[in-house]
C-alpha positions as a Markdown table, in Angstrom:
| # | Residue | x | y | z |
|---|---|---|---|---|
| 1 | Met | 176.5 | 99.0 | 187.6 |
| 2 | Ser | 175.6 | 96.7 | 190.5 |
| 3 | Asp | 177.0 | 93.3 | 189.3 |
| 4 | Lys | 179.5 | 91.8 | 191.7 |
| 5 | Ile | 181.8 | 89.0 | 192.3 |
| 6 | Ile | 182.3 | 88.5 | 196.1 |
| 7 | Ile | 185.0 | 86.5 | 197.6 |
| 8 | Ser | 185.0 | 86.1 | 201.3 |
| 9 | Gly | 187.3 | 84.6 | 204.0 |
| 10 | Val | 190.7 | 84.4 | 202.1 |
| 11 | Ser | 193.0 | 83.7 | 205.1 |
| 12 | Ala | 196.7 | 83.3 | 205.5 |
| 13 | Lys | 199.5 | 84.0 | 207.9 |
| 14 | Gly | 201.1 | 87.4 | 207.5 |
| 15 | Phe | 203.7 | 89.4 | 209.5 |
| 16 | His | 201.9 | 92.8 | 209.3 |
| 17 | Gly | 201.8 | 95.1 | 212.3 |
| 18 | Val | 203.4 | 97.9 | 214.2 |
| 19 | Leu | 204.6 | 95.7 | 217.1 |
| 20 | Glu | 207.9 | 93.9 | 216.8 |
| 21 | Ser | 206.0 | 90.8 | 218.1 |
| 22 | Glu | 203.6 | 90.8 | 215.2 |
| 23 | Lys | 206.5 | 91.1 | 212.7 |
| 24 | Gln | 208.2 | 88.1 | 214.3 |
| 25 | Lys | 205.5 | 85.8 | 215.2 |
| 26 | Gly | 202.9 | 86.6 | 212.5 |
| 27 | Gln | 199.2 | 86.1 | 212.7 |
| 28 | Lys | 196.2 | 85.1 | 210.6 |
| 29 | Phe | 194.6 | 87.8 | 208.3 |
| 30 | Ile | 191.3 | 87.4 | 206.6 |
| 31 | Val | 190.4 | 89.3 | 203.4 |
| 32 | Asp | 187.1 | 89.8 | 201.8 |
| 33 | Val | 186.6 | 91.5 | 198.4 |
| 34 | Glu | 183.8 | 92.7 | 196.4 |
| 35 | Leu | 184.5 | 93.3 | 192.6 |
| 36 | Thr | 182.1 | 95.4 | 190.7 |
| 37 | Leu | 182.0 | 94.7 | 186.9 |
| 38 | Asn | 179.6 | 94.0 | 184.2 |
| 39 | Leu | 178.5 | 90.4 | 184.4 |
| 40 | Lys | 175.8 | 90.5 | 181.5 |
| 41 | Asn | 176.2 | 88.9 | 178.2 |
| 42 | Leu | 179.2 | 86.8 | 179.1 |
| 43 | Ser | 178.3 | 84.0 | 176.7 |
| 44 | Asp | 179.5 | 81.6 | 179.3 |
| 45 | Lys | 183.2 | 82.6 | 178.5 |
| 46 | Leu | 185.7 | 83.0 | 181.4 |
| 47 | Asn | 187.7 | 85.6 | 179.5 |
| 48 | Lys | 184.8 | 88.0 | 179.7 |
| 49 | Thr | 184.7 | 88.0 | 183.5 |
| 50 | Val | 187.4 | 87.7 | 186.3 |
| 51 | Asn | 188.9 | 84.4 | 187.2 |
| 52 | Tyr | 188.3 | 84.5 | 191.0 |
| 53 | Ala | 191.0 | 81.8 | 191.5 |
| 54 | Asp | 193.5 | 84.3 | 190.2 |
| 55 | Val | 192.1 | 86.9 | 192.5 |
| 56 | Val | 192.5 | 84.7 | 195.5 |
| 57 | Lys | 196.1 | 84.0 | 194.5 |
| 58 | Leu | 196.8 | 87.8 | 194.4 |
| 59 | Ile | 195.2 | 88.3 | 197.8 |
| 60 | Asn | 197.2 | 85.5 | 199.3 |
| 61 | Met | 200.4 | 86.9 | 197.9 |
| 62 | His | 199.8 | 90.2 | 199.6 |
| 63 | Ile | 198.9 | 88.6 | 203.0 |
| 64 | Thr | 201.9 | 86.4 | 202.9 |
| 65 | Gly | 204.3 | 88.8 | 201.1 |
| 66 | Lys | 206.3 | 91.9 | 202.2 |
| 67 | Pro | 204.9 | 93.1 | 205.6 |
| 68 | Val | 203.5 | 96.5 | 206.1 |
| 69 | Leu | 202.7 | 98.4 | 209.4 |
| 70 | Leu | 199.0 | 99.0 | 208.9 |
| 71 | Ile | 196.2 | 96.8 | 207.7 |
| 72 | Glu | 194.8 | 99.9 | 206.0 |
| 73 | Thr | 197.9 | 99.8 | 203.8 |
| 74 | Leu | 197.4 | 96.1 | 203.2 |
| 75 | Ala | 193.8 | 96.7 | 202.1 |
| 76 | Glu | 194.8 | 99.6 | 199.7 |
| 77 | Asn | 197.6 | 97.6 | 198.2 |
| 78 | Ile | 195.3 | 94.7 | 197.5 |
| 79 | Gly | 192.6 | 97.0 | 196.0 |
| 80 | Lys | 195.0 | 98.8 | 193.7 |
| 81 | Asp | 196.6 | 95.7 | 192.6 |
| 82 | Ile | 193.3 | 94.0 | 191.7 |
| 83 | Leu | 192.2 | 97.1 | 189.8 |
| 84 | Lys | 195.5 | 97.1 | 188.0 |
| 85 | Lys | 195.6 | 93.5 | 187.0 |
| 86 | Phe | 191.8 | 92.9 | 186.3 |
| 87 | Lys | 190.8 | 95.6 | 183.8 |
| 88 | Arg | 187.1 | 94.6 | 183.8 |
| 89 | Val | 186.8 | 95.5 | 187.5 |
| 90 | Ser | 185.5 | 99.1 | 187.9 |
| 91 | Thr | 185.3 | 99.3 | 191.7 |
| 92 | Ile | 186.8 | 97.0 | 194.5 |
| 93 | Leu | 185.8 | 97.0 | 198.1 |
| 94 | Val | 188.4 | 95.3 | 200.3 |
| 95 | Arg | 188.0 | 94.2 | 203.9 |
| 96 | Val | 190.9 | 93.2 | 206.0 |
| 97 | His | 190.2 | 91.3 | 209.2 |
| 98 | Lys | 192.8 | 91.1 | 212.0 |
| 99 | Pro | 191.0 | 89.0 | 214.6 |
| 100 | Lys | 194.1 | 88.6 | 216.9 |
| 101 | Ala | 195.1 | 92.3 | 216.9 |
| 102 | Pro | 197.1 | 93.1 | 219.9 |
| 103 | Ile | 194.4 | 94.8 | 222.0 |
| 104 | Ser | 194.3 | 94.1 | 225.7 |
| 105 | Phe | 190.5 | 94.1 | 225.8 |
| 106 | Ser | 187.9 | 91.5 | 224.8 |
| 107 | Phe | 186.9 | 91.9 | 221.1 |
| 108 | Lys | 185.8 | 89.7 | 218.2 |
| 109 | Asp | 187.5 | 91.3 | 215.2 |
| 110 | Val | 189.2 | 94.5 | 213.8 |
| 111 | Ile | 188.2 | 95.2 | 210.3 |
| 112 | Val | 189.4 | 97.9 | 207.9 |
| 113 | Gln | 187.3 | 98.5 | 204.7 |
| 114 | Ile | 188.5 | 100.4 | 201.8 |
| 115 | Glu | 186.7 | 101.1 | 198.4 |
| 116 | Ile | 188.6 | 102.1 | 195.3 |
| 117 | Lys | 187.2 | 103.1 | 192.0 |
| 118 | Lys | 189.0 | 103.3 | 188.6 |
């Protein structure tokens, strides 16, 4: 199956990180997801697909919710929750961007990518 719904650039302020300063000040996190599911023969009915507004709401909840130390954990939590709540999704690819990661060298972005299958 290669049908996908792709949502990119969901951003919100979160307080994830190992350093105390990250937990106190917070920073912007950006999440992209690719949902693999069957998009054929939907008969133009929303209940036969995934409401991407609900997916974005769930992602935002994870970004702004209970802090975790690692963005790897954030990505995994988002992926598992999407698979649990949206039964039509067979595989999820999650990318978490941390463009302001506390690195003392010049860089554009830090991205963690995780894929989870049912």
